[in-house]
N, CA, C and O atoms as a GROMACS GRO file, in nm:
protein
  296
    1MET      N    1   0.387  -0.010   1.588
    1MET     CA    2   0.530   0.020   1.601
    1MET      C    3   0.563   0.024   1.750
    1MET      O    4   0.495   0.087   1.830
    2LYS      N    5   0.668  -0.046   1.783
    2LYS     CA    6   0.713  -0.051   1.922
    2LYS      C    7   0.843   0.028   1.932
    2LYS      O    8   0.933   0.010   1.850
    3VAL      N    9   0.854   0.115   2.033
    3VAL     CA   10   0.973   0.198   2.052
    3VAL      C   11   1.040   0.158   2.183
    3VAL      O   12   0.976   0.150   2.287
    4TYR      N   13   1.171   0.133   2.175
    4TYR     CA   14   1.252   0.098   2.292
    4TYR      C   15   1.361   0.200   2.309
    4TYR      O   16   1.408   0.260   2.212
    5THR      N   17   1.402   0.221   2.434
    5THR     CA   18   1.520   0.303   2.457
    5THR      C   19   1.643   0.218   2.428
    5THR      O   20   1.634   0.096   2.417
    6TYR      N   21   1.755   0.283   2.414
    6TYR     CA   22   1.880   0.213   2.388
    6TYR      C   23   1.910   0.113   2.500
    6TYR      O   24   1.951   0.000   2.472
    7SER      N   25   1.889   0.153   2.624
    7SER     CA   26   1.916   0.064   2.738
    7SER      C   27   1.825  -0.058   2.736
    7SER      O   28   1.871  -0.169   2.760
    8GLU      N   29   1.697  -0.038   2.708
    8GLU     CA   30   1.603  -0.151   2.700
    8GLU      C   31   1.645  -0.246   2.587
    8GLU      O   32   1.641  -0.368   2.603
    9ALA      N   33   1.684  -0.189   2.475
    9ALA     CA   34   1.724  -0.270   2.359
    9ALA      C   35   1.846  -0.355   2.392
    9ALA      O   36   1.853  -0.471   2.352
   10ARG      N   37   1.942  -0.299   2.465
   10ARG     CA   38   2.060  -0.376   2.504
   10ARG      C   39   2.022  -0.494   2.590
   10ARG      O   40   2.075  -0.604   2.573
   11GLU      N   41   1.930  -0.474   2.682
   11GLU     CA   42   1.890  -0.580   2.775
   11GLU      C   43   1.807  -0.688   2.707
   11GLU      O   44   1.818  -0.806   2.742
   12LYS      N   45   1.725  -0.650   2.611
   12LYS     CA   46   1.629  -0.743   2.550
   12LYS      C   47   1.655  -0.767   2.402
   12LYS      O   48   1.560  -0.794   2.327
   13LEU      N   49   1.777  -0.759   2.359
   13LEU     CA   50   1.807  -0.764   2.216
   13LEU      C   51   1.748  -0.887   2.148
   13LEU      O   52   1.687  -0.875   2.042
   14SER      N   53   1.765  -1.003   2.205
   14SER     CA   54   1.718  -1.126   2.143
   14SER      C   55   1.567  -1.121   2.119
   14SER      O   56   1.520  -1.152   2.010
   15SER      N   57   1.491  -1.083   2.221
   15SER     CA   58   1.346  -1.078   2.205
   15SER      C   59   1.302  -0.967   2.111
   15SER      O   60   1.202  -0.981   2.040
   16ILE      N   61   1.376  -0.856   2.108
   16ILE     CA   62   1.343  -0.746   2.017
   16ILE      C   63   1.366  -0.788   1.873
   16ILE      O   64   1.287  -0.753   1.786
   17LEU      N   65   1.472  -0.864   1.847
   17LEU     CA   66   1.496  -0.912   1.711
   17LEU      C   67   1.384  -1.005   1.666
   17LEU      O   68   1.340  -0.998   1.551
   18GLU      N   69   1.338  -1.091   1.755
   18GLU     CA   70   1.225  -1.179   1.721
   18GLU      C   71   1.099  -1.097   1.696
   18GLU      O   72   1.023  -1.126   1.604
   19GLU      N   73   1.077  -0.998   1.778
   19GLU     CA   74   0.959  -0.913   1.765
   19GLU      C   75   0.959  -0.837   1.632
   19GLU      O   76   0.853  -0.811   1.574
   20SER      N   77   1.078  -0.801   1.585
   20SER     CA   78   1.088  -0.722   1.461
   20SER      C   79   1.042  -0.802   1.339
   20SER      O   80   1.020  -0.744   1.232
   21ARG      N   81   1.027  -0.934   1.353
   21ARG     CA   82   0.978  -1.015   1.241
   21ARG      C   83   0.831  -0.987   1.212
   21ARG      O   84   0.786  -1.003   1.099
   22THR      N   85   0.756  -0.945   1.315
   22THR     CA   86   0.612  -0.926   1.298
   22THR      C   87   0.568  -0.780   1.302
   22THR      O   88   0.461  -0.747   1.249
   23GLU      N   89   0.647  -0.693   1.361
   23GLU     CA   90   0.610  -0.552   1.365
   23GLU      C   91   0.735  -0.464   1.364
   23GLU      O   92   0.846  -0.511   1.392
   24GLU      N   93   0.715  -0.338   1.332
   24GLU     CA   94   0.827  -0.244   1.324
   24GLU      C   95   0.878  -0.215   1.466
   24GLU      O   96   0.800  -0.190   1.558
   25VAL      N   97   1.010  -0.219   1.479
   25VAL     CA   98   1.073  -0.192   1.608
   25VAL      C   99   1.169  -0.075   1.590
   25VAL      O  100   1.250  -0.074   1.498
   26VAL      N  101   1.158   0.023   1.681
   26VAL     CA  102   1.243   0.142   1.675
   26VAL      C  103   1.320   0.153   1.805
   26VAL      O  104   1.266   0.133   1.913
   27ILE      N  105   1.449   0.186   1.793
   27ILE     CA  106   1.533   0.209   1.911
   27ILE      C  107   1.567   0.358   1.913
   27ILE      O  108   1.617   0.412   1.814
   28LYS      N  109   1.540   0.422   2.026
   28LYS     CA  110   1.562   0.566   2.039
   28LYS      C  111   1.671   0.593   2.141
   28LYS      O  112   1.669   0.540   2.252
   29ARG      N  113   1.767   0.676   2.101
   29ARG     CA  114   1.875   0.714   2.192
   29ARG      C  115   1.841   0.846   2.261
   29ARG      O  116   1.748   0.915   2.221
   30ARG      N  117   1.917   0.880   2.362
   30ARG     CA  118   1.892   1.002   2.441
   30ARG      C  119   1.894   1.129   2.355
   30ARG      O  120   1.812   1.219   2.375
   31ARG      N  121   1.987   1.135   2.260
   31ARG     CA  122   2.000   1.255   2.177
   31ARG      C  123   1.888   1.268   2.074
   31ARG      O  124   1.881   1.366   2.001
   32GLY      N  125   1.801   1.167   2.070
   32GLY     CA  126   1.690   1.172   1.976
   32GLY      C  127   1.712   1.091   1.849
   32GLY      O  128   1.622   1.080   1.766
   33ASP      N  129   1.832   1.034   1.833
   33ASP     CA  130   1.856   0.948   1.717
   33ASP      C  131   1.764   0.828   1.725
   33ASP      O  132   1.744   0.769   1.831
   34MET      N  133   1.707   0.791   1.610
   34MET     CA  134   1.616   0.676   1.607
   34MET      C  135   1.661   0.579   1.500
   34MET      O  136   1.703   0.620   1.391
   35TYR      N  137   1.653   0.449   1.531
   35TYR     CA  138   1.696   0.343   1.440
   35TYR      C  139   1.584   0.240   1.430
   35TYR      O  140   1.526   0.201   1.531
   36THR      N  141   1.555   0.198   1.309
   36THR     CA  142   1.453   0.097   1.286
   36THR      C  143   1.520  -0.036   1.258
   36THR      O  144   1.618  -0.043   1.184
   37ILE      N  145   1.467  -0.143   1.318
   37ILE     CA  146   1.519  -0.277   1.292
   37ILE      C  147   1.429  -0.342   1.188
   37ILE      O  148   1.308  -0.355   1.207
   38VAL      N  149   1.491  -0.381   1.078
   38VAL     CA  150   1.418  -0.445   0.968
   38VAL      C  151   1.487  -0.576   0.935
   38VAL      O  152   1.604  -0.576   0.897
   39PRO      N  153   1.417  -0.689   0.948
   39PRO     CA  154   1.481  -0.816   0.916
   39PRO      C  155   1.502  -0.829   0.765
   39PRO      O  156   1.416  -0.788   0.686
   40GLN      N  157   1.613  -0.886   0.725
   40GLN     CA  158   1.639  -0.911   0.584
   40GLN      C  159   1.582  -1.046   0.548
   40GLN      O  160   1.579  -1.138   0.630
   41SER      N  161   1.536  -1.057   0.425
   41SER     CA  162   1.483  -1.185   0.382
   41SER      C  163   1.597  -1.286   0.372
   41SER      O  164   1.710  -1.251   0.339
   42ALA      N  165   1.565  -1.409   0.402
   42ALA     CA  166   1.667  -1.514   0.397
   42ALA      C  167   1.699  -1.544   0.251
   42ALA      O  168   1.614  -1.593   0.176
   43ARG      N  169   1.820  -1.516   0.213
   43ARG     CA  170   1.864  -1.543   0.076
   43ARG      C  171   1.960  -1.660   0.080
   43ARG      O  172   2.042  -1.670   0.171
   44PRO      N  173   1.951  -1.747  -0.019
   44PRO     CA  174   2.048  -1.857  -0.021
   44PRO      C  175   2.189  -1.801  -0.041
   44PRO      O  176   2.210  -1.709  -0.121
   45ARG      N  177   2.282  -1.855   0.030
   45ARG     CA  178   2.421  -1.809   0.017
   45ARG      C  179   2.480  -1.856  -0.114
   45ARG      O  180   2.472  -1.973  -0.150
   46ARG      N  181   2.540  -1.762  -0.183
   46ARG     CA  182   2.603  -1.793  -0.310
   46ARG      C  183   2.743  -1.736  -0.310
   46ARG      O  184   2.772  -1.637  -0.243
   47SER      N  185   2.825  -1.798  -0.384
   47SER     CA  186   2.961  -1.749  -0.399
   47SER      C  187   2.959  -1.628  -0.491
   47SER      O  188   2.883  -1.626  -0.588
   48PRO      N  189   3.041  -1.525  -0.463
   48PRO     CA  190   3.048  -1.412  -0.554
   48PRO      C  191   3.106  -1.452  -0.691
   48PRO      O  192   3.095  -1.377  -0.788
   49PHE      N  193   3.167  -1.570  -0.697
   49PHE     CA  194   3.223  -1.618  -0.823
   49PHE      C  195   3.123  -1.703  -0.901
   49PHE      O  196   3.154  -1.750  -1.011
   50ASP      N  197   3.005  -1.724  -0.845
   50ASP     CA  198   2.902  -1.803  -0.911
   50ASP      C  199   2.827  -1.715  -1.011
   50ASP      O  200   2.728  -1.650  -0.976
   51ILE      N  201   2.874  -1.714  -1.133
   51ILE     CA  202   2.815  -1.631  -1.237
   51ILE      C  203   2.768  -1.718  -1.352
   51ILE      O  204   2.824  -1.825  -1.376
   52PRO      N  205   2.666  -1.674  -1.423
   52PRO     CA  206   2.619  -1.755  -1.536
   52PRO      C  207   2.723  -1.758  -1.648
   52PRO      O  208   2.796  -1.661  -1.670
   53GLY      N  209   2.728  -1.870  -1.716
   53GLY     CA  210   2.823  -1.884  -1.826
   53GLY      C  211   2.774  -1.815  -1.952
   53GLY      O  212   2.658  -1.775  -1.961
   54LEU      N  213   2.862  -1.801  -2.048
   54LEU     CA  214   2.827  -1.740  -2.176
   54LEU      C  215   2.809  -1.848  -2.280
   54LEU      O  216   2.881  -1.948  -2.281
   55SER      N  217   2.713  -1.829  -2.366
   55SER     CA  218   2.690  -1.925  -2.475
   55SER      C  219   2.758  -1.872  -2.601
   55SER      O  220   2.694  -1.808  -2.685
   56LYS      N  221   2.884  -1.898  -2.613
   56LYS     CA  222   2.962  -1.854  -2.730
   56LYS      C  223   3.016  -1.977  -2.801
   56LYS      O  224   3.059  -2.074  -2.738
   57SER      N  225   3.014  -1.971  -2.932
   57SER     CA  226   3.066  -2.085  -3.008
   57SER      C  227   3.213  -2.062  -3.037
   57SER      O  228   3.251  -2.020  -3.146
   58ILE      N  229   3.295  -2.089  -2.937
   58ILE     CA  230   3.439  -2.072  -2.949
   58ILE      C  231   3.504  -2.202  -2.903
   58ILE      O  232   3.462  -2.263  -2.804
   59THR      N  233   3.604  -2.243  -2.973
   59THR     CA  234   3.667  -2.371  -2.942
   59THR      C  235   3.775  -2.353  -2.837
   59THR      O  236   3.822  -2.243  -2.810
   60ARG      N  237   3.813  -2.463  -2.780
   60ARG     CA  238   3.922  -2.464  -2.681
   60ARG      C  239   4.049  -2.409  -2.744
   60ARG      O  240   4.122  -2.332  -2.681
   61GLN      N  241   4.076  -2.448  -2.867
   61GLN     CA  242   4.197  -2.404  -2.936
   61GLN      C  243   4.196  -2.253  -2.955
   61GLN      O  244   4.300  -2.189  -2.940
   62GLU      N  245   4.082  -2.193  -2.988
   62GLU     CA  246   4.074  -2.048  -3.005
   62GLU      C  247   4.098  -1.975  -2.873
   62GLU      O  248   4.160  -1.869  -2.871
   63ILE      N  249   4.049  -2.031  -2.764
   63ILE     CA  250   4.072  -1.972  -2.632
   63ILE      C  251   4.221  -1.974  -2.598
   63ILE      O  252   4.277  -1.874  -2.554
   64LEU      N  253   4.285  -2.089  -2.619
   64LEU     CA  254   4.428  -2.101  -2.590
   64LEU      C  255   4.510  -2.008  -2.678
   64LEU      O  256   4.609  -1.951  -2.633
   65GLN      N  257   4.470  -1.993  -2.803
   65GLN     CA  258   4.542  -1.904  -2.895
   65GLN      C  259   4.528  -1.758  -2.848
   65GLN      O  260   4.625  -1.683  -2.853
   66ALA      N  261   4.409  -1.717  -2.804
   66ALA     CA  262   4.388  -1.582  -2.755
   66ALA      C  263   4.473  -1.555  -2.631
   66ALA      O  264   4.530  -1.446  -2.617
   67ILE      N  265   4.481  -1.653  -2.541
   67ILE     CA  266   4.564  -1.638  -2.421
   67ILE      C  267   4.710  -1.624  -2.459
   67ILE      O  268   4.781  -1.539  -2.407
   68SER      N  269   4.755  -1.708  -2.550
   68SER     CA  270   4.894  -1.704  -2.595
   68SER      C  271   4.928  -1.570  -2.657
   68SER      O  272   5.033  -1.514  -2.629
   69GLU      N  273   4.839  -1.517  -2.742
   69GLU     CA  274   4.864  -1.388  -2.806
   69GLU      C  275   4.869  -1.274  -2.705
   69GLU      O  276   4.950  -1.183  -2.718
   70SER      N  277   4.782  -1.280  -2.604
   70SER     CA  278   4.781  -1.173  -2.505
   70SER      C  279   4.908  -1.176  -2.419
   70SER      O  280   4.954  -1.071  -2.375
   71ARG      N  281   4.963  -1.293  -2.395
   71ARG     CA  282   5.086  -1.305  -2.319
   71ARG      C  283   5.207  -1.258  -2.398
   71ARG      O  284   5.304  -1.207  -2.340
   72GLU      N  285   5.202  -1.274  -2.528
   72GLU     CA  286   5.312  -1.230  -2.614
   72GLU      C  287   5.322  -1.078  -2.616
   72GLU      O  288   5.431  -1.023  -2.626
   73ARG      N  289   5.206  -1.009  -2.606
   73ARG     CA  290   5.203  -0.862  -2.609
   73ARG      C  291   5.258  -0.802  -2.480
   73ARG      O  292   5.308  -0.689  -2.481
   74ALA      N  293   5.248  -0.874  -2.371
   74ALA     CA  294   5.288  -0.819  -2.240
   74ALA      C  295   5.435  -0.817  -2.219
   74ALA      O  296   5.482  -0.774  -2.114
   0.00000   0.00000   0.00000
């Protein structure tokens, strides 16, 4: 585990981020607050709207009828 002061971390941020890939890096402030830098795993970017579909045996006509009925109630 490598510990840096806040000032050192500001000066060497790029190299500290690279270093955090292989070992734990801690940044310590004057008041004693300590922060650990942990790299996140690279996840493929996905849209929040990318959801799996449902396997339901419903026809297009039944979907349109349900929409029509719900609009009539409003």
